[in-house]
TIRO-2110 file (N, C-alpha, C; in Angstrom, 1 decimal):
// TIRO-2110
-4.8, -0.2, 31.3, N, 1, A
-5.0, 0.5, 30.6, CA, 1, A
-5.0, -0.9, 29.4, C, 1, A
-6.7, -0.9, 28.9, N, 2, A
-7.2, -1.8, 28.3, CA, 2, A
-6.1, -1.9, 26.6, C, 2, A
-6.0, -3.0, 26.3, N, 3, A
-5.2, -3.1, 25.0, CA, 3, A
-5.9, -2.9, 23.8, C, 3, A
-5.3, -2.4, 22.8, N, 4, A
-6.1, -1.8, 21.8, CA, 4, A
-5.5, -3.0, 20.4, C, 4, A
-6.4, -3.0, 19.7, N, 5, A
-6.6, -4.2, 18.3, CA, 5, A
-5.9, -3.1, 17.3, C, 5, A
-4.8, -3.4, 16.3, N, 6, A
-4.3, -2.6, 15.0, CA, 6, A
-4.3, -3.5, 14.4, C, 6, A
-4.9, -3.0, 13.3, N, 7, A
-5.5, -4.0, 11.7, CA, 7, A
-4.1, -3.8, 10.9, C, 7, A
-3.4, -4.2, 10.6, N, 8, A
-2.2, -4.3, 9.3, CA, 8, A
-3.2, -5.3, 8.2, C, 8, A
-3.0, -4.5, 7.0, N, 9, A
-3.4, -5.0, 6.0, CA, 9, A
-2.3, -5.7, 4.8, C, 9, A
-1.6, -6.4, 4.7, N, 10, A
-0.6, -6.7, 3.6, CA, 10, A
-1.2, -6.7, 2.6, C, 10, A
-0.8, -6.4, 1.4, N, 11, A
-1.3, -6.2, -0.3, CA, 11, A
0.3, -6.3, -1.1, C, 11, A
0.3, -7.4, -1.2, N, 12, A
2.0, -7.0, -2.5, CA, 12, A
1.6, -8.7, -3.0, C, 12, A
2.8, -9.1, -3.4, N, 13, A
3.1, -9.9, -4.2, CA, 13, A
3.3, -10.0, -5.5, C, 13, A
3.6, -11.3, -6.3, N, 14, A
4.4, -10.9, -7.9, CA, 14, A
3.8, -11.5, -8.8, C, 14, A
2.5, -11.5, -8.1, N, 15, A
1.2, -12.2, -9.3, CA, 15, A
1.6, -13.6, -9.9, C, 15, A
2.0, -14.2, -9.1, N, 16, A
2.3, -15.2, -10.1, CA, 16, A
1.1, -17.0, -9.4, C, 16, A
0.4, -16.9, -8.5, N, 17, A
-0.5, -17.8, -7.9, CA, 17, A
-1.8, -17.9, -8.9, C, 17, A
-2.4, -16.7, -9.4, N, 18, A
-3.2, -16.6, -10.5, CA, 18, A
-2.8, -16.4, -12.2, C, 18, A
-1.5, -16.8, -12.5, N, 19, A
-1.4, -16.4, -13.7, CA, 19, A
-2.0, -16.9, -14.4, C, 19, A
-2.5, -16.5, -15.8, N, 20, A
-2.2, -15.0, -16.2, CA, 20, A
-3.1, -14.1, -16.0, C, 20, A
-4.1, -14.5, -15.2, N, 21, A
-4.9, -13.2, -14.7, CA, 21, A
-4.2, -12.0, -13.6, C, 21, A
-3.8, -12.9, -12.8, N, 22, A
-2.8, -12.1, -12.0, CA, 22, A
-1.5, -11.8, -12.7, C, 22, A
-1.0, -10.6, -12.5, N, 23, A
0.4, -10.5, -12.8, CA, 23, A
0.7, -9.5, -11.9, C, 23, A
2.5, -9.2, -11.8, N, 24, A
3.0, -8.6, -11.1, CA, 24, A
2.4, -7.2, -10.8, C, 24, A
1.9, -6.2, -11.9, N, 25, A
1.3, -5.5, -12.1, CA, 25, A
0.3, -5.1, -11.8, C, 25, A
-0.6, -6.3, -12.0, N, 26, A
-2.3, -6.4, -11.6, CA, 26, A
-2.3, -7.5, -10.6, C, 26, A
-1.7, -7.9, -9.3, N, 27, A
-2.3, -9.1, -8.4, CA, 27, A
-3.5, -8.9, -8.2, C, 27, A
-3.2, -10.4, -7.4, N, 28, A
-5.0, -10.8, -7.5, CA, 28, A
-5.8, -9.5, -6.2, C, 28, A
-5.3, -9.4, -5.6, N, 29, A
-6.0, -8.3, -4.5, CA, 29, A
-6.9, -7.2, -5.2, C, 29, A
-6.5, -6.8, -6.4, N, 30, A
-7.2, -6.0, -6.8, CA, 30, A
-7.6, -6.2, -7.7, C, 30, A
-8.2, -8.1, -7.9, N, 31, A
-9.3, -8.3, -9.0, CA, 31, A
-10.8, -8.7, -8.6, C, 31, A
-11.7, -8.2, -9.0, N, 32, A
-13.0, -8.3, -8.2, CA, 32, A
-13.6, -9.8, -9.0, C, 32, A
-13.5, -11.0, -8.4, N, 33, A
-13.7, -11.9, -8.5, CA, 33, A
-15.0, -12.4, -8.0, C, 33, A
-15.8, -11.5, -7.1, N, 34, A
-17.0, -11.9, -6.5, CA, 34, A
-18.5, -11.3, -6.8, C, 34, A
-17.6, -10.3, -8.0, N, 35, A
-18.9, -8.9, -8.2, CA, 35, A
-19.0, -8.0, -6.8, C, 35, A
-18.5, -8.2, -5.8, N, 36, A
-19.1, -7.6, -4.5, CA, 36, A
-17.3, -6.0, -4.2, C, 36, A
-16.6, -6.4, -5.2, N, 37, A
-15.5, -5.7, -5.1, CA, 37, A
-14.1, -6.4, -5.3, C, 37, A
-12.7, -5.7, -5.0, N, 38, A
-11.7, -6.4, -4.9, CA, 38, A
-11.7, -7.3, -3.8, C, 38, A
-10.9, -8.1, -3.6, N, 39, A
-10.5, -8.7, -2.0, CA, 39, A
-9.9, -7.3, -1.3, C, 39, A
-9.3, -6.3, -1.5, N, 40, A
-8.8, -5.8, -0.9, CA, 40, A
-9.6, -4.7, 0.0, C, 40, A
-10.1, -3.8, -1.4, N, 41, A
-11.4, -2.9, -1.0, CA, 41, A
-12.4, -4.1, 0.0, C, 41, A
-12.5, -5.1, -0.2, N, 42, A
-14.0, -6.0, 0.7, CA, 42, A
-12.9, -6.2, 2.3, C, 42, A
-11.8, -6.5, 2.3, N, 43, A
-11.1, -6.3, 3.6, CA, 43, A
-11.5, -5.3, 4.3, C, 43, A
-10.6, -4.4, 3.7, N, 44, A
-11.1, -2.6, 4.0, CA, 44, A
-12.1, -2.6, 4.8, C, 44, A
-13.8, -2.9, 4.2, N, 45, A
-14.8, -2.5, 4.0, CA, 45, A
-15.1, -3.5, 5.6, C, 45, A
-14.7, -4.6, 5.4, N, 46, A
-15.0, -5.0, 7.1, CA, 46, A
-14.6, -4.7, 8.4, C, 46, A
-13.1, -4.1, 8.0, N, 47, A
-12.5, -3.7, 9.1, CA, 47, A
-13.2, -2.2, 9.4, C, 47, A
-13.4, -1.8, 8.1, N, 48, A
-14.2, -0.3, 9.1, CA, 48, A
-15.6, -0.5, 9.0, C, 48, A
-16.1, -1.4, 9.0, N, 49, A
-17.3, -1.6, 9.8, CA, 49, A
-17.3, -1.9, 11.3, C, 49, A
-16.3, -2.2, 12.1, N, 50, A
-15.9, -2.2, 13.0, CA, 50, A
-16.2, -0.7, 13.9, C, 50, A
-16.8, -0.8, 15.3, N, 51, A
-17.1, 0.3, 16.0, CA, 51, A
-15.9, 1.6, 15.5, C, 51, A
-16.5, 2.8, 15.7, N, 52, A
-15.8, 4.0, 15.2, CA, 52, A
-14.7, 3.9, 16.4, C, 52, A
-13.2, 3.9, 15.9, N, 53, A
-12.0, 4.3, 16.7, CA, 53, A
-11.8, 2.7, 17.1, C, 53, A
-12.4, 2.2, 17.3, N, 54, A
-12.5, 0.8, 17.5, CA, 54, A
-10.6, 0.3, 17.2, C, 54, A
-10.6, 0.0, 16.1, N, 55, A
-9.3, -0.2, 15.5, CA, 55, A
-8.7, 0.5, 14.5, C, 55, A
-7.6, 0.7, 14.5, N, 56, A
-6.6, 1.7, 13.4, CA, 56, A
-6.4, 1.2, 12.4, C, 56, A
-6.1, 1.3, 11.0, N, 57, A
-6.0, 0.3, 9.9, CA, 57, A
-4.9, 1.0, 9.0, C, 57, A
-3.9, -0.2, 9.2, N, 58, A
-2.8, 0.1, 8.1, CA, 58, A
-2.5, -0.7, 7.1, C, 58, A
-2.3, 0.3, 5.8, N, 59, A
-2.4, -1.0, 4.8, CA, 59, A
-1.2, -0.7, 4.1, C, 59, A
-0.1, -1.9, 3.7, N, 60, A
1.2, -1.9, 3.6, CA, 60, A
1.3, -3.0, 2.3, C, 60, A
1.7, -2.0, 1.8, N, 61, A
1.6, -2.1, -0.2, CA, 61, A
2.7, -2.1, -1.1, C, 61, A
3.4, -2.2, -2.0, N, 62, A
3.9, -2.0, -2.7, CA, 62, A
4.0, -0.5, -3.4, C, 62, A
4.8, 0.5, -3.6, N, 63, A
5.1, 1.6, -3.9, CA, 63, A
4.5, 1.8, -5.5, C, 63, A
4.4, 0.6, -6.1, N, 64, A
4.1, 0.9, -7.7, CA, 64, A
2.6, 0.6, -7.6, C, 64, A
1.7, 0.1, -6.7, N, 65, A
0.7, -0.2, -6.5, CA, 65, A
-0.2, 1.1, -5.6, C, 65, A
0.7, 2.0, -5.4, N, 66, A
-0.4, 3.2, -4.5, CA, 66, A
-1.2, 3.7, -5.3, C, 66, A
-1.1, 4.1, -6.3, N, 67, A
-2.5, 4.7, -6.9, CA, 67, A
-3.4, 3.2, -6.9, C, 67, A
-3.4, 2.7, -7.5, N, 68, A
-4.9, 1.5, -7.3, CA, 68, A
-5.1, 1.3, -5.5, C, 68, A
-4.2, 1.1, -4.4, N, 69, A
-4.6, 1.0, -3.4, CA, 69, A
-5.4, 2.2, -2.9, C, 69, A
-5.0, 3.9, -3.4, N, 70, A
-5.9, 4.8, -3.4, CA, 70, A
-7.1, 4.8, -4.0, C, 70, A
-7.5, 4.1, -4.9, N, 71, A
-8.5, 3.9, -5.7, CA, 71, A
-9.6, 3.2, -5.5, C, 71, A
-8.7, 1.9, -4.7, N, 72, A
-10.3, 1.1, -3.8, CA, 72, A
-10.4, 1.6, -2.9, C, 72, A
END
């Protein structure tokens, strides 16, 4: 049986590395630094562009960011 790659995208942190722009409730992965979407959205788009069914994508995030994750 061929091995299958599974993608886990971890989104979290306390928002201290890019302070004051990045905060606990608005961490860097939700900011659009490049004008091409947030880092989180760009990562998910790259993974989703793989051939259909190639790689299941699981996103791990804090519960307090659930609405933002669904919006991105």
